[in-house]
One Martini backbone bead per residue (centre of mass of N, CA, C, O) as a GRO file, in nm:
protein
  311
    1UNK     BB    1   1.415  -2.651   0.267
    2UNK     BB    2   1.349  -2.980   0.307
    3UNK     BB    3   1.107  -3.143   0.515
    4UNK     BB    4   1.036  -3.407   0.660
    5UNK     BB    5   0.743  -3.554   0.760
    6UNK     BB    6   0.873  -3.696   1.037
    7UNK     BB    7   1.015  -3.481   1.208
    8UNK     BB    8   0.806  -3.378   1.410
    9UNK     BB    9   0.716  -3.644   1.537
   10UNK     BB   10   1.000  -3.741   1.632
   11UNK     BB   11   1.059  -3.496   1.812
   12UNK     BB   12   0.815  -3.522   1.998
   13UNK     BB   13   0.866  -3.811   2.092
   14UNK     BB   14   1.143  -3.756   2.225
   15UNK     BB   15   1.038  -3.548   2.423
   16UNK     BB   16   0.827  -3.730   2.563
   17UNK     BB   17   1.031  -3.946   2.658
   18UNK     BB   18   1.202  -3.762   2.834
   19UNK     BB   19   0.969  -3.666   3.019
   20UNK     BB   20   0.886  -3.951   3.113
   21UNK     BB   21   1.157  -4.025   3.235
   22UNK     BB   22   1.170  -3.792   3.437
   23UNK     BB   23   0.909  -3.855   3.577
   24UNK     BB   24   0.984  -4.137   3.678
   25UNK     BB   25   1.232  -4.046   3.847
   26UNK     BB   26   1.072  -3.857   4.039
   27UNK     BB   27   0.877  -4.066   4.146
   28UNK     BB   28   1.093  -4.243   4.275
   29UNK     BB   29   1.202  -4.030   4.469
   30UNK     BB   30   0.937  -3.994   4.625
   31UNK     BB   31   0.903  -4.300   4.709
   32UNK     BB   32   1.214  -4.340   4.836
   33UNK     BB   33   1.398  -4.069   4.896
   34UNK     BB   34   1.596  -4.100   4.641
   35UNK     BB   35   1.831  -3.959   4.420
   36UNK     BB   36   2.040  -4.210   4.443
   37UNK     BB   37   2.044  -4.547   4.272
   38UNK     BB   38   2.232  -4.489   4.026
   39UNK     BB   39   2.519  -4.405   3.875
   40UNK     BB   40   2.381  -4.212   3.659
   41UNK     BB   41   2.260  -4.001   3.848
   42UNK     BB   42   2.558  -3.975   4.028
   43UNK     BB   43   2.872  -4.070   4.020
   44UNK     BB   44   3.013  -3.921   4.252
   45UNK     BB   45   2.803  -3.981   4.474
   46UNK     BB   46   2.803  -4.292   4.447
   47UNK     BB   47   3.099  -4.328   4.532
   48UNK     BB   48   3.064  -4.210   4.816
   49UNK     BB   49   2.839  -4.401   4.912
   50UNK     BB   50   2.995  -4.669   4.887
   51UNK     BB   51   3.220  -4.591   5.084
   52UNK     BB   52   3.035  -4.541   5.328
   53UNK     BB   53   2.902  -4.825   5.333
   54UNK     BB   54   3.163  -4.974   5.390
   55UNK     BB   55   3.223  -4.832   5.656
   56UNK     BB   56   2.964  -4.919   5.802
   57UNK     BB   57   3.012  -5.222   5.792
   58UNK     BB   58   3.277  -5.223   5.948
   59UNK     BB   59   3.170  -5.080   6.208
   60UNK     BB   60   2.949  -5.285   6.269
   61UNK     BB   61   3.142  -5.518   6.320
   62UNK     BB   62   3.293  -5.387   6.556
   63UNK     BB   63   3.041  -5.377   6.736
   64UNK     BB   64   3.002  -5.683   6.752
   65UNK     BB   65   3.275  -5.746   6.872
   66UNK     BB   66   3.237  -5.577   7.129
   67UNK     BB   67   2.989  -5.717   7.240
   68UNK     BB   68   3.110  -6.002   7.264
   69UNK     BB   69   3.352  -5.920   7.443
   70UNK     BB   70   3.189  -5.798   7.673
   71UNK     BB   71   3.033  -6.051   7.750
   72UNK     BB   72   3.277  -6.240   7.805
   73UNK     BB   73   3.410  -6.051   8.022
   74UNK     BB   74   3.175  -6.069   8.218
   75UNK     BB   75   3.193  -6.369   8.264
   76UNK     BB   76   3.488  -6.369   8.358
   77UNK     BB   77   3.443  -6.184   8.602
   78UNK     BB   78   3.256  -6.375   8.754
   79UNK     BB   79   3.463  -6.608   8.785
   80UNK     BB   80   3.680  -6.436   8.934
   81UNK     BB   81   3.508  -6.371   9.179
   82UNK     BB   82   3.477  -6.663   9.271
   83UNK     BB   83   3.783  -6.707   9.318
   84UNK     BB   84   3.818  -6.484   9.524
   85UNK     BB   85   3.643  -6.607   9.745
   86UNK     BB   86   3.812  -6.859   9.777
   87UNK     BB   87   4.070  -6.712   9.854
   88UNK     BB   88   3.963  -6.576  10.107
   89UNK     BB   89   3.890  -6.836  10.259
   90UNK     BB   90   4.173  -6.971  10.251
   91UNK     BB   91   4.316  -6.748  10.412
   92UNK     BB   92   4.141  -6.766  10.661
   93UNK     BB   93   4.212  -7.056  10.728
   94UNK     BB   94   4.523  -7.017  10.747
   95UNK     BB   95   4.490  -6.834  11.004
   96UNK     BB   96   4.317  -7.024  11.189
   97UNK     BB   97   4.542  -7.254  11.145
   98UNK     BB   98   4.669  -7.300  11.435
   99UNK     BB   99   4.803  -7.418  11.745
  100UNK     BB  100   4.502  -7.409  11.883
  101UNK     BB  101   4.411  -7.634  11.709
  102UNK     BB  102   4.261  -7.920  11.650
  103UNK     BB  103   4.264  -8.191  11.454
  104UNK     BB  104   3.956  -8.178  11.393
  105UNK     BB  105   3.951  -7.884  11.299
  106UNK     BB  106   4.156  -7.915  11.071
  107UNK     BB  107   3.995  -8.130  10.914
  108UNK     BB  108   3.752  -7.955  10.858
  109UNK     BB  109   3.910  -7.752  10.688
  110UNK     BB  110   4.010  -7.962  10.475
  111UNK     BB  111   3.728  -8.039  10.369
  112UNK     BB  112   3.660  -7.754  10.274
  113UNK     BB  113   3.888  -7.730  10.072
  114UNK     BB  114   3.796  -7.956   9.884
  115UNK     BB  115   3.540  -7.795   9.794
  116UNK     BB  116   3.684  -7.539   9.692
  117UNK     BB  117   3.836  -7.670   9.464
  118UNK     BB  118   3.596  -7.763   9.301
  119UNK     BB  119   3.477  -7.482   9.260
  120UNK     BB  120   3.726  -7.354   9.124
  121UNK     BB  121   3.716  -7.539   8.870
  122UNK     BB  122   3.441  -7.439   8.772
  123UNK     BB  123   3.525  -7.149   8.727
  124UNK     BB  124   3.774  -7.216   8.536
  125UNK     BB  125   3.541  -7.368   8.341
  126UNK     BB  126   3.415  -7.144   8.211
  127UNK     BB  127   3.143  -7.031   7.998
  128UNK     BB  128   3.081  -6.886   7.660
  129UNK     BB  129   2.899  -6.973   7.407
  130UNK     BB  130   3.050  -7.272   7.439
  131UNK     BB  131   3.317  -7.138   7.555
  132UNK     BB  132   3.615  -7.140   7.699
  133UNK     BB  133   3.773  -6.877   7.880
  134UNK     BB  134   4.073  -7.024   8.010
  135UNK     BB  135   4.227  -7.176   7.733
  136UNK     BB  136   4.281  -6.966   7.542
  137UNK     BB  137   4.267  -7.086   7.209
  138UNK     BB  138   4.146  -7.336   7.371
  139UNK     BB  139   3.779  -7.357   7.363
  140UNK     BB  140   3.680  -7.684   7.334
  141UNK     BB  141   3.812  -7.738   7.627
  142UNK     BB  142   3.876  -7.805   7.934
  143UNK     BB  143   4.144  -7.655   8.106
  144UNK     BB  144   4.065  -7.825   8.374
  145UNK     BB  145   4.200  -8.103   8.552
  146UNK     BB  146   4.142  -8.370   8.773
  147UNK     BB  147   4.286  -8.541   9.054
  148UNK     BB  148   4.212  -8.828   9.242
  149UNK     BB  149   4.215  -8.968   9.525
  150UNK     BB  150   4.128  -9.237   9.720
  151UNK     BB  151   3.909  -9.035   9.883
  152UNK     BB  152   3.820  -8.813   9.638
  153UNK     BB  153   4.015  -8.605   9.647
  154UNK     BB  154   4.188  -8.344   9.532
  155UNK     BB  155   4.539  -8.375   9.422
  156UNK     BB  156   4.509  -8.234   9.127
  157UNK     BB  157   4.570  -7.969   8.878
  158UNK     BB  158   4.534  -7.946   8.524
  159UNK     BB  159   4.657  -7.784   8.242
  160UNK     BB  160   4.509  -7.785   7.889
  161UNK     BB  161   4.583  -7.541   7.769
  162UNK     BB  162   4.699  -7.228   7.665
  163UNK     BB  163   4.898  -6.910   7.635
  164UNK     BB  164   4.716  -6.792   7.441
  165UNK     BB  165   4.553  -6.518   7.257
  166UNK     BB  166   4.287  -6.360   7.139
  167UNK     BB  167   4.219  -6.140   6.882
  168UNK     BB  168   4.033  -5.827   6.861
  169UNK     BB  169   3.857  -5.625   6.643
  170UNK     BB  170   3.754  -5.270   6.729
  171UNK     BB  171   3.918  -5.137   6.485
  172UNK     BB  172   4.113  -4.963   6.296
  173UNK     BB  173   4.402  -5.108   6.379
  174UNK     BB  174   4.245  -5.249   6.640
  175UNK     BB  175   4.364  -5.458   6.906
  176UNK     BB  176   4.259  -5.709   7.148
  177UNK     BB  177   4.254  -5.893   7.416
  178UNK     BB  178   4.001  -6.163   7.445
  179UNK     BB  179   4.173  -6.319   7.678
  180UNK     BB  180   4.242  -6.545   7.963
  181UNK     BB  181   4.472  -6.741   8.060
  182UNK     BB  182   4.528  -6.990   8.294
  183UNK     BB  183   4.829  -6.967   8.182
  184UNK     BB  184   5.178  -6.827   8.252
  185UNK     BB  185   5.494  -6.985   8.177
  186UNK     BB  186   5.709  -6.788   8.015
  187UNK     BB  187   5.739  -6.482   8.143
  188UNK     BB  188   5.556  -6.390   7.898
  189UNK     BB  189   5.309  -6.205   7.825
  190UNK     BB  190   5.031  -6.316   7.931
  191UNK     BB  191   4.878  -6.366   8.214
  192UNK     BB  192   4.781  -6.590   8.446
  193UNK     BB  193   4.521  -6.684   8.645
  194UNK     BB  194   4.644  -6.936   8.805
  195UNK     BB  195   4.920  -6.948   8.643
  196UNK     BB  196   5.230  -6.756   8.725
  197UNK     BB  197   5.562  -6.700   8.698
  198UNK     BB  198   5.612  -6.407   8.774
  199UNK     BB  199   5.427  -6.414   9.054
  200UNK     BB  200   5.401  -6.722   9.171
  201UNK     BB  201   5.140  -6.848   9.076
  202UNK     BB  202   4.933  -7.152   9.212
  203UNK     BB  203   4.642  -7.199   9.318
  204UNK     BB  204   4.577  -7.507   9.324
  205UNK     BB  205   4.840  -7.607   9.452
  206UNK     BB  206   4.798  -7.439   9.714
  207UNK     BB  207   4.532  -7.564   9.801
  208UNK     BB  208   4.632  -7.853   9.822
  209UNK     BB  209   4.849  -7.798  10.029
  210UNK     BB  210   4.656  -7.695  10.251
  211UNK     BB  211   4.487  -7.943  10.272
  212UNK     BB  212   4.715  -8.139  10.360
  213UNK     BB  213   4.810  -7.980  10.612
  214UNK     BB  214   4.542  -7.998  10.759
  215UNK     BB  215   4.514  -8.313  10.767
  216UNK     BB  216   4.808  -8.328  10.914
  217UNK     BB  217   4.858  -8.078  11.115
  218UNK     BB  218   5.056  -7.856  10.963
  219UNK     BB  219   5.101  -7.543  11.084
  220UNK     BB  220   5.384  -7.458  10.997
  221UNK     BB  221   5.341  -7.482  10.683
  222UNK     BB  222   5.113  -7.283  10.667
  223UNK     BB  223   5.270  -7.031  10.770
  224UNK     BB  224   5.536  -7.052  10.575
  225UNK     BB  225   5.386  -7.139  10.287
  226UNK     BB  226   5.073  -7.091  10.230
  227UNK     BB  227   5.022  -6.796  10.293
  228UNK     BB  228   5.225  -6.663  10.082
  229UNK     BB  229   5.104  -6.810   9.835
  230UNK     BB  230   4.811  -6.699   9.858
  231UNK     BB  231   4.895  -6.404   9.828
  232UNK     BB  232   4.993  -6.429   9.535
  233UNK     BB  233   4.727  -6.527   9.419
  234UNK     BB  234   4.563  -6.276   9.497
  235UNK     BB  235   4.727  -6.068   9.331
  236UNK     BB  236   4.677  -6.202   9.060
  237UNK     BB  237   4.370  -6.188   9.053
  238UNK     BB  238   4.351  -5.877   9.081
  239UNK     BB  239   4.499  -5.820   8.819
  240UNK     BB  240   4.291  -5.958   8.627
  241UNK     BB  241   4.045  -5.801   8.713
  242UNK     BB  242   4.158  -5.523   8.636
  243UNK     BB  243   4.194  -5.594   8.332
  244UNK     BB  244   3.891  -5.625   8.275
  245UNK     BB  245   3.815  -5.334   8.351
  246UNK     BB  246   3.984  -5.197   8.134
  247UNK     BB  247   3.858  -5.332   7.892
  248UNK     BB  248   3.564  -5.234   7.931
  249UNK     BB  249   3.630  -4.933   7.911
  250UNK     BB  250   3.744  -4.953   7.622
  251UNK     BB  251   3.486  -5.068   7.489
  252UNK     BB  252   3.298  -4.837   7.554
  253UNK     BB  253   3.457  -4.621   7.391
  254UNK     BB  254   3.455  -4.771   7.118
  255UNK     BB  255   3.150  -4.798   7.084
  256UNK     BB  256   3.085  -4.495   7.081
  257UNK     BB  257   3.265  -4.421   6.840
  258UNK     BB  258   3.135  -4.609   6.629
  259UNK     BB  259   2.850  -4.497   6.651
  260UNK     BB  260   2.920  -4.211   6.562
  261UNK     BB  261   3.038  -4.290   6.280
  262UNK     BB  262   2.783  -4.421   6.168
  263UNK     BB  263   2.598  -4.177   6.192
  264UNK     BB  264   2.765  -3.986   6.018
  265UNK     BB  265   2.762  -4.161   5.761
  266UNK     BB  266   2.454  -4.169   5.734
  267UNK     BB  267   2.419  -3.863   5.690
  268UNK     BB  268   2.589  -3.848   5.433
  269UNK     BB  269   2.419  -4.035   5.262
  270UNK     BB  270   2.162  -3.865   5.276
  271UNK     BB  271   2.282  -3.609   5.150
  272UNK     BB  272   2.371  -3.743   4.876
  273UNK     BB  273   2.098  -3.944   4.813
  274UNK     BB  274   1.884  -3.766   4.903
  275UNK     BB  275   1.568  -3.630   4.882
  276UNK     BB  276   1.395  -3.334   4.825
  277UNK     BB  277   1.068  -3.336   4.849
  278UNK     BB  278   0.975  -3.054   4.774
  279UNK     BB  279   1.149  -3.011   4.514
  280UNK     BB  280   1.062  -3.272   4.373
  281UNK     BB  281   0.758  -3.197   4.350
  282UNK     BB  282   0.800  -2.952   4.178
  283UNK     BB  283   0.943  -3.095   3.938
  284UNK     BB  284   0.720  -3.297   3.882
  285UNK     BB  285   0.501  -3.088   3.812
  286UNK     BB  286   0.654  -2.960   3.579
  287UNK     BB  287   0.684  -3.218   3.406
  288UNK     BB  288   0.381  -3.282   3.380
  289UNK     BB  289   0.307  -3.014   3.241
  290UNK     BB  290   0.499  -3.046   2.996
  291UNK     BB  291   0.380  -3.310   2.894
  292UNK     BB  292   0.092  -3.207   2.838
  293UNK     BB  293   0.173  -2.975   2.649
  294UNK     BB  294   0.311  -3.150   2.436
  295UNK     BB  295   0.063  -3.308   2.358
  296UNK     BB  296  -0.117  -3.072   2.272
  297UNK     BB  297   0.074  -2.944   2.062
  298UNK     BB  298   0.109  -3.186   1.879
  299UNK     BB  299  -0.189  -3.225   1.808
  300UNK     BB  300  -0.224  -2.948   1.667
  301UNK     BB  301   0.005  -2.969   1.452
  302UNK     BB  302  -0.092  -3.268   1.334
  303UNK     BB  303  -0.406  -3.350   1.372
  304UNK     BB  304  -0.325  -3.580   1.585
  305UNK     BB  305  -0.241  -3.851   1.760
  306UNK     BB  306   0.053  -3.921   1.923
  307UNK     BB  307   0.006  -4.222   2.002
  308UNK     BB  308   0.074  -4.339   1.723
  309UNK     BB  309   0.391  -4.283   1.773
  310UNK     BB  310   0.425  -4.426   2.058
  311UNK     BB  311   0.351  -4.730   1.967
   0.00000   0.00000   0.00000
């Protein structure tokens, strides 16, 4: 059987090209530490890697959501603690303002209440990252507005937010309430921080009432009306503060879980796509040796430089 003159050169050239391609792939693996960089490297492994990387991106976003929610809840907790201190002082004044106090002393307490109300509104209009914390889902405007009387004292505080809450995804199919509305007037859904129909809380209205009764010297109304009302407000505030504590504990657990899942997925990606440096270097050395041997053998067989055919 007659063999074409270019059969041997063509065969050797193809073999050298294959060895050169293999050598380049191994050199890339050594340089990048990755065994799989293209689908053709290992289709099955690449598919698993892509799925794992998608999972990592999702869980990383959950972690960012958790961090943002944790920071905003910390800010909300600080504002609630401020309101709690005002509540404590108002109840203390309501107890002190009995029949033994003079009209001047009662008026002094009333003027102090006027300042406490203003401070309370500042806490209730607290913001985090430019958004108001207690306006429900309406976070772009101050949730509480004051109405001033002729003498400059606050005569009423009006809620301008809504009773809805924003939900934040902190895991696959897992959402939590990400805010506390200033009012909960429907009797259902999330409770309100300042006004809550279910508990009978109406913190600012009750502070204004106490203020007016102090200035008027009406100690009977303070004892029969203001003290019980302020106690309901206190219990409502404590309930909201406890709710923030429960949320933060849940966020801590969720964050730890997501971090573990991301780390586990990252290890799986490394196992699937990563190159074993030692064995890769061995294969690279073997391929380089085979390439050089093929060059030398081809040169001897054909009596000329194979580079003529490679060009």
